[in-house]
Kinemage of the C-alpha trace (Angstrom):
@kinemage 1
@onewidth
@group {chain A} dominant
@subgroup {mainchain}
@vectorlist {calphas} color= white
{ca unk a 1} P 0.014 0.012 -0.002
{ca unk a 2} L 1.476 3.343 -0.877
{ca unk a 3} L 2.178 5.894 1.889
{ca unk a 4} L -0.595 8.352 0.941
{ca unk a 5} L -3.290 5.647 1.007
{ca unk a 6} L -1.859 4.311 4.324
{ca unk a 7} L -2.116 7.770 5.880
{ca unk a 8} L -5.716 8.132 4.662
{ca unk a 9} L -6.614 4.718 6.138
{ca unk a 10} L -4.918 5.664 9.430
{ca unk a 11} L -6.880 8.916 9.720
{ca unk a 12} L -10.169 7.205 8.946
{ca unk a 13} L -9.398 4.565 11.602
{ca unk a 14} L -8.537 7.302 14.077
{ca unk a 15} L -11.864 8.953 13.435
{ca unk a 16} L -13.649 5.615 13.954
{ca unk a 17} L -11.755 5.143 17.247
{ca unk a 18} L -12.721 8.639 18.371
{ca unk a 19} L -16.340 7.659 17.767
{ca unk a 20} L -15.783 5.020 20.440
{ca unk a 21} L -15.237 7.653 23.125
{ca unk a 22} L -18.884 7.549 24.112
{ca unk a 23} L -18.360 3.830 24.815
{ca unk a 24} L -15.388 4.617 27.017
{ca unk a 25} L -16.968 7.609 28.721
{ca unk a 26} L -20.706 6.766 28.431
{ca unk a 27} L -21.620 8.192 31.809
{ca unk a 28} L -20.534 11.706 30.791
{ca unk a 29} L -23.978 11.936 29.080
{ca unk a 30} L -25.553 11.762 32.495
{ca unk a 31} L -23.312 14.207 34.394
{ca unk a 32} L -22.677 17.841 33.861
{ca unk a 33} L -19.400 19.564 34.625
{ca unk a 34} L -20.620 20.999 37.929
{ca unk a 35} L -21.746 17.580 39.127
{ca unk a 36} L -18.408 16.032 38.233
{ca unk a 37} L -16.571 18.846 40.004
{ca unk a 38} L -18.708 18.360 43.126
{ca unk a 39} L -18.184 14.599 43.061
{ca unk a 40} L -14.412 15.154 42.844
{ca unk a 41} L -14.533 17.560 45.835
{ca unk a 42} L -16.445 14.964 47.835
{ca unk a 43} L -13.948 12.256 46.881
{ca unk a 44} L -11.031 14.557 47.807
{ca unk a 45} L -12.597 15.063 51.243
{ca unk a 46} L -13.017 11.314 51.568
{ca unk a 47} L -9.378 10.760 50.639
{ca unk a 48} L -8.286 13.411 53.100
{ca unk a 49} L -10.149 11.516 55.864
{ca unk a 50} L -8.758 8.156 54.740
{ca unk a 51} L -5.668 8.392 52.509
{ca unk a 52} L -5.695 4.603 52.093
{ca unk a 53} L -9.123 4.463 50.385
{ca unk a 54} L -8.289 2.839 47.065
{ca unk a 55} L -11.824 3.083 45.761
{ca unk a 56} L -11.990 6.809 46.338
{ca unk a 57} L -8.786 7.283 44.298
{ca unk a 58} L -10.232 5.113 41.531
{ca unk a 59} L -13.517 6.934 41.460
{ca unk a 60} L -11.784 10.321 41.415
{ca unk a 61} L -9.447 9.126 38.645
{ca unk a 62} L -12.407 7.967 36.554
{ca unk a 63} L -14.067 11.382 37.010
{ca unk a 64} L -10.817 13.064 35.954
{ca unk a 65} L -10.848 10.944 32.790
{ca unk a 66} L -14.410 12.152 32.089
{ca unk a 67} L -13.098 15.698 32.544
{ca unk a 68} L -10.216 14.901 30.141
{ca unk a 69} L -7.678 15.462 32.957
{ca unk a 70} L -5.606 12.440 32.057
{ca unk a 71} L -2.530 13.561 33.950
{ca unk a 72} L -4.549 13.992 37.127
{ca unk a 73} L -6.179 10.633 36.552
{ca unk a 74} L -2.787 8.975 36.201
{ca unk a 75} L -1.725 10.423 39.588
{ca unk a 76} L -4.803 8.908 41.223
{ca unk a 77} L -4.306 5.577 39.458
{ca unk a 78} L -0.673 5.639 40.698
{ca unk a 79} L -1.883 5.975 44.263
{ca unk a 80} L -4.458 3.208 43.794
{ca unk a 81} L -1.711 0.940 42.459
{ca unk a 82} L 0.508 1.869 45.384
{ca unk a 83} L -2.291 0.785 47.719
{ca unk a 84} L -3.083 -2.447 45.754
{ca unk a 85} L -0.391 -3.394 43.152
{ca unk a 86} L -2.255 -6.620 42.188
{ca unk a 87} L -5.409 -5.128 40.644
{ca unk a 88} L -5.136 -5.603 36.842
{ca unk a 89} L -8.088 -3.323 36.131
{ca unk a 90} L -6.224 -0.287 37.533
{ca unk a 91} L -3.281 -0.864 35.224
{ca unk a 92} L -5.719 -1.045 32.316
{ca unk a 93} L -7.360 2.268 33.241
{ca unk a 94} L -3.933 3.915 33.762
{ca unk a 95} L -2.831 2.499 30.392
{ca unk a 96} L -5.982 3.985 28.817
{ca unk a 97} L -5.136 7.395 30.349
{ca unk a 98} L -1.529 7.175 29.115
{ca unk a 99} L -2.765 6.236 25.667
{ca unk a 100} L -4.990 9.286 25.642
{ca unk a 101} L -1.851 11.343 26.152
{ca unk a 102} L -0.164 9.460 23.266
{ca unk a 103} L 2.256 7.889 25.766
{ca unk a 104} L 1.863 4.552 23.957
{ca unk a 105} L 5.061 2.967 25.364
{ca unk a 106} L 3.927 3.756 28.889
{ca unk a 107} L 0.490 2.417 28.090
{ca unk a 108} L 1.979 -0.811 26.749
{ca unk a 109} L 3.926 -1.261 29.995
{ca unk a 110} L 0.658 -0.966 31.968
{ca unk a 111} L -1.229 -3.369 29.723
{ca unk a 112} L 1.707 -5.825 29.995
{ca unk a 113} L 1.413 -5.672 33.796
{ca unk a 114} L -2.332 -6.155 33.639
{ca unk a 115} L -1.889 -9.211 31.398
{ca unk a 116} L 0.758 -10.544 33.807
{ca unk a 117} L -1.837 -10.266 36.602
{ca unk a 118} L -4.777 -11.591 34.558
{ca unk a 119} L -4.100 -13.551 31.413
{ca unk a 120} L -7.814 -13.631 30.552
{ca unk a 121} L -8.655 -9.937 30.494
{ca unk a 122} L -9.777 -9.057 26.947
{ca unk a 123} L -9.641 -5.305 27.716
{ca unk a 124} L -5.895 -5.545 28.498
{ca unk a 125} L -5.145 -7.166 25.146
{ca unk a 126} L -7.416 -4.687 23.355
{ca unk a 127} L -5.692 -1.737 25.067
{ca unk a 128} L -2.241 -3.073 24.272
{ca unk a 129} L -3.271 -3.648 20.681
{ca unk a 130} L -4.520 -0.073 20.390
{ca unk a 131} L -1.278 1.265 21.870
{ca unk a 132} L 0.818 -0.914 19.507
{ca unk a 133} L -1.208 0.450 16.570
{ca unk a 134} L -0.457 3.942 17.911
{ca unk a 135} L 3.265 3.337 17.526
{ca unk a 136} L 2.812 1.767 14.100
{ca unk a 137} L 3.147 -1.896 15.154
{ca unk a 138} L 0.033 -3.053 13.395
{ca unk a 139} L 1.172 -6.699 13.172
{ca unk a 140} L 1.618 -6.767 16.942
{ca unk a 141} L -1.672 -4.982 17.340
{ca unk a 142} L -3.496 -7.653 15.303
{ca unk a 143} L -2.062 -10.363 17.546
{ca unk a 144} L -3.479 -8.579 20.600
{ca unk a 145} L -6.861 -7.928 18.957
{ca unk a 146} L -6.989 -11.629 18.031
{ca unk a 147} L -6.497 -12.549 21.700
{ca unk a 148} L -9.092 -9.978 22.848
{ca unk a 149} L -11.596 -11.453 20.370
{ca unk a 150} L -10.723 -15.015 21.411
{ca unk a 151} L -11.505 -14.053 25.007
{ca unk a 152} L -14.595 -12.037 24.134
{ca unk a 153} L -16.016 -12.937 20.702
{ca unk a 154} L -18.532 -10.052 20.965
{ca unk a 155} L -15.898 -7.357 21.407
{ca unk a 156} L -17.012 -5.135 18.556
{ca unk a 157} L -14.334 -2.453 19.128
{ca unk a 158} L -11.599 -5.124 18.863
{ca unk a 159} L -12.994 -6.109 15.479
{ca unk a 160} L -12.941 -2.485 14.322
{ca unk a 161} L -9.366 -1.894 15.372
{ca unk a 162} L -8.215 -5.270 14.004
{ca unk a 163} L -9.964 -4.394 10.733
{ca unk a 164} L -8.225 -1.017 10.541
{ca unk a 165} L -4.840 -2.550 11.275
{ca unk a 166} L -5.396 -5.178 8.578
{ca unk a 167} L -6.359 -2.550 6.031
{ca unk a 168} L -3.286 -0.500 6.932
{ca unk a 169} L -1.182 -3.617 6.253
{ca unk a 170} L -2.871 -4.142 2.866
{ca unk a 171} L -5.211 -6.938 3.979
{ca unk a 172} L -8.286 -5.067 2.761
{ca unk a 173} L -10.744 -7.989 2.287
{ca unk a 174} L -10.033 -9.453 5.712
{ca unk a 175} L -10.072 -5.980 7.332
{ca unk a 176} L -13.437 -5.186 5.758
{ca unk a 177} L -14.879 -8.432 7.075
{ca unk a 178} L -13.812 -7.414 10.573
{ca unk a 179} L -15.482 -4.046 10.172
{ca unk a 180} L -18.616 -5.779 8.972
{ca unk a 181} L -18.574 -8.116 12.008
{ca unk a 182} L -18.280 -5.102 14.320
{ca unk a 183} L -21.354 -3.609 12.636
{ca unk a 184} L -23.267 -6.899 13.072
{ca unk a 185} L -22.357 -6.743 16.754
{ca unk a 186} L -24.063 -3.353 17.026
{ca unk a 187} L -21.147 -0.994 16.565
{ca unk a 188} L -22.758 1.121 13.830
{ca unk a 189} L -19.805 3.521 13.157
{ca unk a 190} L -18.106 0.512 11.592
{ca unk a 191} L -20.471 0.912 8.638
{ca unk a 192} L -19.039 4.418 8.038
{ca unk a 193} L -15.560 2.958 7.904
{ca unk a 194} L -16.772 0.294 5.441
{ca unk a 195} L -18.134 2.998 3.126
{ca unk a 196} L -14.852 4.892 3.293
{ca unk a 197} L -12.399 1.984 3.165
{ca unk a 198} L -14.055 -1.007 1.606
{ca unk a 199} L -15.959 0.163 -1.451
């Protein structure tokens, strides 16, 4: 595939992934900025009263993600990990926040740790695959998306990202089948990608 076409495919896939933000931050629809700010203040008070409250750090970190304060979220995830270094889900969330800051190598380290702690977490493989794609390792990304799909055959977003990575590598037919599967699973933005990339 020539470089211009590869760049076009990459941008279309980025747009499709951005359309997944509502999936990642679905509760933002139900909360306004003032409510989030008030919740964060309440959690900060709770943390002040009990600095070892892992759940309060996690909740505040998740609210910071909703507020697009990824650096602040990472600080709270760091504290939660300090309090419980064996919770794979916290490494995944911190990896997601690092990926949002385009710190893909840092994100991959967190996903690696999550996988070390829980070999059967589809989200960890999906996150690592997304981060690998971010650094241009689409072959490695496909391997991780394969594992995520093996663990969760209904993981529509993994099909979308695997399809995009395949198309970037010149495997258009197979990539378009993945996009179609994502659409069948209910992820309708995949059909926009099919119109752009597969016709």
